[in-house]
N, CA, C and O atoms as a GROMACS GRO file, in nm:
protein
  232
    1MET      N    1   0.099  -0.125  -0.029
    1MET     CA    2  -0.010   0.004   0.016
    1MET      C    3   0.098   0.090   0.001
    1MET      O    4   0.212   0.075   0.046
    2GLU      N    5   0.038   0.211  -0.088
    2GLU     CA    6   0.094   0.313  -0.053
    2GLU      C    7   0.096   0.389   0.053
    2GLU      O    8   0.040   0.334   0.147
    3ILE      N    9   0.141   0.503   0.080
    3ILE     CA   10   0.182   0.625   0.170
    3ILE      C   11   0.188   0.800   0.114
    3ILE      O   12   0.295   0.837   0.067
    4LEU      N   13   0.133   0.846   0.117
    4LEU     CA   14   0.112   0.964   0.120
    4LEU      C   15   0.254   1.011   0.180
    4LEU      O   16   0.291   0.977   0.292
    5SER      N   17   0.330   1.093   0.094
    5SER     CA   18   0.454   1.176   0.197
    5SER      C   19   0.432   1.317   0.268
    5SER      O   20   0.372   1.414   0.223
    6ASP      N   21   0.490   1.305   0.375
    6ASP     CA   22   0.485   1.449   0.454
    6ASP      C   23   0.488   1.566   0.355
    6ASP      O   24   0.387   1.636   0.365
    7VAL      N   25   0.582   1.608   0.256
    7VAL     CA   26   0.571   1.672   0.195
    7VAL      C   27   0.406   1.716   0.114
    7VAL      O   28   0.351   1.826   0.110
    8PHE      N   29   0.362   1.587   0.057
    8PHE     CA   30   0.267   1.643  -0.034
    8PHE      C   31   0.169   1.682   0.052
    8PHE      O   32   0.116   1.793   0.045
    9LYS      N   33   0.111   1.513   0.219
    9LYS     CA   34   0.040   1.665   0.270
    9LYS      C   35   0.079   1.796   0.367
    9LYS      O   36   0.014   1.850   0.456
   10SER      N   37   0.166   1.813   0.332
   10SER     CA   38   0.192   1.930   0.418
   10SER      C   39   0.111   2.022   0.350
   10SER      O   40   0.013   2.084   0.390
   11ARG      N   41   0.194   2.023   0.183
   11ARG     CA   42   0.119   2.093   0.116
   11ARG      C   43  -0.003   2.134   0.047
   11ARG      O   44  -0.037   2.226  -0.028
   12ILE      N   45  -0.065   2.011   0.112
   12ILE     CA   46  -0.236   1.993   0.073
   12ILE      C   47  -0.285   2.092   0.206
   12ILE      O   48  -0.376   2.173   0.192
   13SER      N   49  -0.231   2.080   0.300
   13SER     CA   50  -0.292   2.083   0.463
   13SER      C   51  -0.277   2.287   0.458
   13SER      O   52  -0.360   2.368   0.501
   14ASN      N   53  -0.202   2.302   0.420
   14ASN     CA   54  -0.111   2.469   0.419
   14ASN      C   55  -0.207   2.519   0.314
   14ASN      O   56  -0.251   2.632   0.334
   15THR      N   57  -0.258   2.440   0.177
   15THR     CA   58  -0.330   2.520   0.116
   15THR      C   59  -0.470   2.573   0.130
   15THR      O   60  -0.558   2.495   0.092
   16THR      N   61  -0.516   2.713   0.188
   16THR     CA   62  -0.641   2.748   0.177
   16THR      C   63  -0.694   2.772  -0.015
   16THR      O   64  -0.785   2.697  -0.051
   17ASN      N   65  -0.665   2.823  -0.071
   17ASN     CA   66  -0.692   2.817  -0.234
   17ASN      C   67  -0.750   2.731  -0.256
   17ASN      O   68  -0.680   2.632  -0.280
   18ILE      N   69  -0.883   2.711  -0.263
   18ILE     CA   70  -0.969   2.581  -0.300
   18ILE      C   71  -1.006   2.579  -0.462
   18ILE      O   72  -1.049   2.472  -0.505
   19ALA      N   73  -0.994   2.680  -0.547
   19ALA     CA   74  -0.975   2.714  -0.705
   19ALA      C   75  -0.839   2.640  -0.679
   19ALA      O   76  -0.827   2.544  -0.755
   20GLU      N   77  -0.758   2.653  -0.613
   20GLU     CA   78  -0.583   2.581  -0.621
   20GLU      C   79  -0.613   2.460  -0.631
   20GLU      O   80  -0.596   2.420  -0.746
   21LEU      N   81  -0.658   2.369  -0.549
   21LEU     CA   82  -0.678   2.223  -0.496
   21LEU      C   83  -0.703   2.124  -0.539
   21LEU      O   84  -0.681   2.004  -0.521
   22GLU      N   85  -0.807   2.255  -0.666
   22GLU     CA   86  -0.923   2.134  -0.770
   22GLU      C   87  -0.858   2.134  -0.919
   22GLU      O   88  -0.894   2.069  -1.017
   23GLU      N   89  -0.716   2.258  -0.899
   23GLU     CA   90  -0.642   2.216  -0.981
   23GLU      C   91  -0.554   2.088  -0.981
   23GLU      O   92  -0.536   2.009  -1.074
   24GLU      N   93  -0.504   2.088  -0.860
   24GLU     CA   94  -0.462   2.015  -0.852
   24GLU      C   95  -0.503   1.807  -0.886
   24GLU      O   96  -0.428   1.714  -0.914
   25LEU      N   97  -0.624   1.814  -0.868
   25LEU     CA   98  -0.718   1.748  -0.780
   25LEU      C   99  -0.724   1.707  -0.970
   25LEU      O  100  -0.720   1.586  -0.994
   26LYS      N  101  -0.731   1.770  -1.050
   26LYS     CA  102  -0.790   1.815  -1.199
   26LYS      C  103  -0.573   1.682  -1.258
   26LYS      O  104  -0.570   1.600  -1.350
   27VAL      N  105  -0.488   1.706  -1.196
   27VAL     CA  106  -0.427   1.694  -1.248
   27VAL      C  107  -0.403   1.497  -1.230
   27VAL      O  108  -0.360   1.415  -1.310
   28ILE      N  109  -0.439   1.486  -1.131
   28ILE     CA  110  -0.409   1.391  -0.991
   28ILE      C  111  -0.501   1.281  -1.068
   28ILE      O  112  -0.471   1.161  -1.072
   29MET      N  113  -0.637   1.348  -1.137
   29MET     CA  114  -0.675   1.260  -1.199
   29MET      C  115  -0.650   1.208  -1.309
   29MET      O  116  -0.666   1.086  -1.322
   30ARG      N  117  -0.617   1.264  -1.385
   30ARG     CA  118  -0.592   1.274  -1.483
   30ARG      C  119  -0.482   1.110  -1.517
   30ARG      O  120  -0.495   1.010  -1.587
   31ILE      N  121  -0.340   1.184  -1.389
   31ILE     CA  122  -0.298   1.062  -1.394
   31ILE      C  123  -0.296   0.950  -1.367
   31ILE      O  124  -0.203   0.872  -1.390
   32TYR      N  125  -0.370   0.933  -1.330
   32TYR     CA  126  -0.490   0.810  -1.222
   32TYR      C  127  -0.566   0.738  -1.391
   32TYR      O  128  -0.554   0.618  -1.415
   33TYR      N  129  -0.609   0.796  -1.449
   33TYR     CA  130  -0.662   0.729  -1.579
   33TYR      C  131  -0.573   0.725  -1.660
   33TYR      O  132  -0.598   0.637  -1.742
   34GLU      N  133  -0.455   0.790  -1.686
   34GLU     CA  134  -0.366   0.756  -1.789
   34GLU      C  135  -0.264   0.680  -1.732
   34GLU      O  136  -0.173   0.642  -1.806
   35ASN      N  137  -0.264   0.641  -1.578
   35ASN     CA  138  -0.114   0.548  -1.602
   35ASN      C  139  -0.202   0.461  -1.491
   35ASN      O  140  -0.251   0.529  -1.402
   36GLU      N  141  -0.230   0.292  -1.488
   36GLU     CA  142  -0.262   0.234  -1.430
   36GLU      C  143  -0.130   0.220  -1.334
   36GLU      O  144  -0.141   0.128  -1.253
   37LYS      N  145   0.011   0.302  -1.327
   37LYS     CA  146   0.104   0.229  -1.273
   37LYS      C  147   0.110   0.303  -1.122
   37LYS      O  148   0.167   0.261  -1.022
   38TYR      N  149   0.049   0.399  -1.134
   38TYR     CA  150   0.016   0.453  -1.018
   38TYR      C  151  -0.133   0.513  -0.948
   38TYR      O  152  -0.133   0.600  -0.861
   39ARG      N  153  -0.193   0.483  -0.973
   39ARG     CA  154  -0.370   0.469  -0.942
   39ARG      C  155  -0.398   0.462  -0.813
   39ARG      O  156  -0.485   0.533  -0.762
   40GLU      N  157  -0.296   0.338  -0.717
   40GLU     CA  158  -0.306   0.374  -0.569
   40GLU      C  159  -0.252   0.518  -0.489
   40GLU      O  160  -0.296   0.598  -0.406
   41GLU      N  161  -0.190   0.508  -0.530
   41GLU     CA  162  -0.116   0.673  -0.553
   41GLU      C  163  -0.167   0.746  -0.505
   41GLU      O  164  -0.177   0.784  -0.388
   42MET      N  165  -0.241   0.799  -0.681
   42MET     CA  166  -0.334   0.933  -0.708
   42MET      C  167  -0.447   0.881  -0.659
   42MET      O  168  -0.516   0.979  -0.632
   43ARG      N  169  -0.501   0.795  -0.636
   43ARG     CA  170  -0.646   0.748  -0.542
   43ARG      C  171  -0.604   0.805  -0.412
   43ARG      O  172  -0.625   0.926  -0.408
   44LEU      N  173  -0.554   0.757  -0.307
   44LEU     CA  174  -0.477   0.861  -0.163
   44LEU      C  175  -0.442   0.968  -0.221
   44LEU      O  176  -0.349   0.966  -0.140
   45LYS      N  177  -0.426   1.044  -0.272
   45LYS     CA  178  -0.361   1.177  -0.360
   45LYS      C  179  -0.518   1.281  -0.305
   45LYS      O  180  -0.545   1.374  -0.228
   46SER      N  181  -0.593   1.180  -0.413
   46SER     CA  182  -0.755   1.255  -0.455
   46SER      C  183  -0.822   1.262  -0.320
   46SER      O  184  -0.864   1.365  -0.266
   47ASN      N  185  -0.826   1.136  -0.272
   47ASN     CA  186  -0.907   1.158  -0.158
   47ASN      C  187  -0.896   1.248  -0.034
   47ASN      O  188  -0.983   1.296   0.038
   48PHE      N  189  -0.687   1.259  -0.032
   48PHE     CA  190  -0.657   1.405   0.080
   48PHE      C  191  -0.711   1.500   0.027
   48PHE      O  192  -0.775   1.576   0.100
   49ILE      N  193  -0.703   1.522  -0.096
   49ILE     CA  194  -0.747   1.673  -0.175
   49ILE      C  195  -0.885   1.702  -0.129
   49ILE      O  196  -0.914   1.814  -0.087
   50ASN      N  197  -0.996   1.575  -0.137
   50ASN     CA  198  -1.070   1.607  -0.153
   50ASN      C  199  -1.137   1.658   0.009
   50ASN      O  200  -1.206   1.754   0.046
   51ASN      N  201  -1.082   1.551   0.070
   51ASN     CA  202  -1.152   1.602   0.230
   51ASN      C  203  -1.024   1.729   0.268
   51ASN      O  204  -1.001   1.753   0.386
   52ARG      N  205  -0.970   1.781   0.189
   52ARG     CA  206  -0.915   1.892   0.239
   52ARG      C  207  -1.025   2.021   0.181
   52ARG      O  208  -1.045   2.110   0.264
   53ILE      N  209  -1.065   2.028   0.106
   53ILE     CA  210  -1.140   2.067  -0.040
   53ILE      C  211  -1.257   2.162   0.087
   53ILE      O  212  -1.282   2.279   0.115
   54GLU      N  213  -1.321   1.956   0.154
   54GLU     CA  214  -1.478   1.979   0.230
   54GLU      C  215  -1.388   2.019   0.364
   54GLU      O  216  -1.459   2.027   0.465
   55GLN      N  217  -1.311   2.033   0.376
   55GLN     CA  218  -1.250   2.094   0.518
   55GLN      C  219  -1.265   2.232   0.542
   55GLN      O  220  -1.305   2.298   0.638
   56LEU      N  221  -1.200   2.270   0.373
   56LEU     CA  222  -1.238   2.430   0.377
   56LEU      C  223  -1.374   2.492   0.309
   56LEU      O  224  -1.392   2.609   0.279
   57LYS      N  225  -1.456   2.393   0.294
   57LYS     CA  226  -1.581   2.490   0.199
   57LYS      C  227  -1.665   2.472   0.360
   57LYS      O  228  -1.763   2.547   0.354
   58SER      N  229  -1.662   2.395   0.511
   58SER     CA  230  -1.719   2.376   0.612
   58SER      C  231  -1.634   2.495   0.703
   58SER      O  232  -1.661   2.513   0.822
   0.00000   0.00000   0.00000
């Protein structure tokens, strides 16, 4: 199982711009669909970003 890096988690956690997070999510989803090798990692990253977006919206 893949583990998210502390650098990634810190960068996303410190981002307060929802539009920026949504752009990051688009890139991650493109990688998810185009490259099966990185699917697990991209799934974890997309979940982390989606959770952060929900946190900022509430």
